[in-house]
Steps between C-alpha positions, in 0.01 A plus 500: 500500500633835408366847583578786262436861561558488871741791486259718319224396748714596799589825342136588433404412856783721640400783279136481622598463867489865595371489854496878544180504318353241729600708803343814350178296429488377858565840632224660277242242591585534871445874482173439308379260759585755782287763315217269447499373849506839647208607277304189599572577875209743521252348738140585474370352831604583834752755626778592261820699584725403207748323721482174301535682169817683639642179638514320150863468402700339210844354542738344241716196595701227323697752305186653356327178401247499782255777584291482822199726559309473815309708760677526838208562742429223748132507411527489117404134491172579671419750222591256226324195638247646745408380848169366644415859585588669164494397140811474290625793302773344285771718361808279463362195305311698249796727429727195469267322278498777243873567528586131466341484152702817389828364637448165326421686164817713547711192562351319202584813286857489625537130385403575146 
């Protein structure tokens, strides 16, 4: 068995392996998720002070390949999932679901 064209294949893969584009895509989508989550953190029921909206932060790790966006109030899970005394007012999962589709489309576009 003989494989021909392996050098050209390796050269083509190395040429397309520009990871800076991936890092910028992760950064852009992380920032978009941050904006979307803050926009969705406007609660219509109960007392709202804006603390949860202000507590949402985005951090980059793994050399720019991981973006983490989360609310940092101790009661944000109660708002997201509700309790037996109050109904849920989700703001994390709806934001993530929309941004996940956009991120996957961006990554597919990069692979073409």
